[in-house]
C-alpha positions in Angstrom: -7.1 12.1 -2.5 -4.8 13.3 0.3 -1.7 11.1 1.0 -2.6 10.4 4.7 -6.0 9.1 3.5 -4.3 6.9 0.9 -1.9 5.6 3.6 -4.8 4.8 5.9 -6.9 3.1 3.3 -3.9 1.0 2.2 -3.2 0.0 5.8 -6.9 -0.9 6.3 -7.2 -3.0 3.2 -3.9 -4.8 3.9 -5.0 -5.6 7.5 -8.4 -6.9 6.2 -6.5 -9.1 3.7 -4.2 -10.5 6.3 -7.1 -11.2 8.6 -8.9 -13.0 5.7 -5.7 -14.9 5.0 -5.3 -16.1 8.6 -9.0 -16.9 8.8 -8.9 -18.9 5.6 -5.9 -20.8 7.1 -7.8 -21.5 10.4 -11.0 -22.6 8.4 -9.0 -24.9 6.2 -7.0 -26.4 8.9 -10.2 -27.1 11.1 -12.8 -27.8 8.4 -10.7 -28.6 5.4 -12.2 -30.6 2.5 -10.1 -33.8 2.5 -11.4 -34.8 -1.0 -9.5 -31.9 -2.5 -5.9 -32.5 -2.9 -2.9 -30.6 -4.2 0.1 -32.7 -5.1 -1.5 -35.6 -3.5 -1.9 -33.8 -0.2 -5.1 -32.7 1.5 -5.7 -29.0 0.5 -5.7 -27.8 4.0 -2.3 -29.2 4.5 -1.1 -27.6 1.4 -2.5 -24.1 2.3 -0.9 -24.4 5.9 2.6 -25.2 4.4 2.7 -23.1 1.2 -0.5 -21.2 0.6 -0.6 -19.1 3.7 3.0 -18.1 3.4 2.7 -17.3 -0.4 -0.4 -15.1 0.2 1.0 -13.2 3.1 4.3 -12.5 1.0 2.0 -11.4 -1.9 0.0 -9.1 0.5 3.2 -7.6 1.8 4.6 -7.1 -1.7 1.5 -5.3 -2.8 1.4 -3.1 0.3 5.1 -2.3 -0.1 4.6 -1.1 -3.7 1.6 1.0 -2.9 3.2 2.7 0.1 6.4 3.3 -1.9 4.1 5.0 -4.4 2.7 7.2 -1.8 5.9 8.1 -0.2 7.2 9.2 -3.8 4.0 11.3 -4.1 4.7 12.9 -0.8 8.3 13.6 -1.6 7.2 15.2 -5.1 4.6 17.3 -3.2 7.2 18.4 -0.6 9.7 19.4 -3.3 7.0 21.4 -5.3 6.0 23.1 -2.1 9.6 23.9 -1.0 10.3 25.3 -4.6 7.4 27.7 -4.2 8.3 28.8 -0.7 12.0 29.4 -1.7 11.0 32.1 -4.3 11.1 35.4 -2.5 7.8 37.2 -2.6 9.4 40.6 -3.3 10.6 39.3 -6.7 7.0 38.6 -7.7 5.9 42.0 -6.7 8.8 43.8 -8.4 8.1 42.1 -11.6 4.5 43.2 -11.6 5.5 46.8 -10.8 8.0 46.9 -13.6 5.6 45.6 -16.1 3.1 48.4 -15.2 5.8 51.0 -15.8 
């Protein structure tokens, strides 16, 4: 897969994950289930104070790791391309002529 397609896909998935996280936070804040508790607090309070921030951090961390990998791949591809372009084409032609005799 091309690197720009990977970047676009990663950004789209991250955007959808962030939208899902915000939507879950709104849903739990408005329609939270008070009988579910975490550390003796209603779950929607816990989600608002801790869960949303932790999930957004986890999403950012995952996105950052994937994008760093894509950037490294782009750098590697650029180096390979530059190495091929730096080689003068006459050298290749001369080698083939000398091999033929």
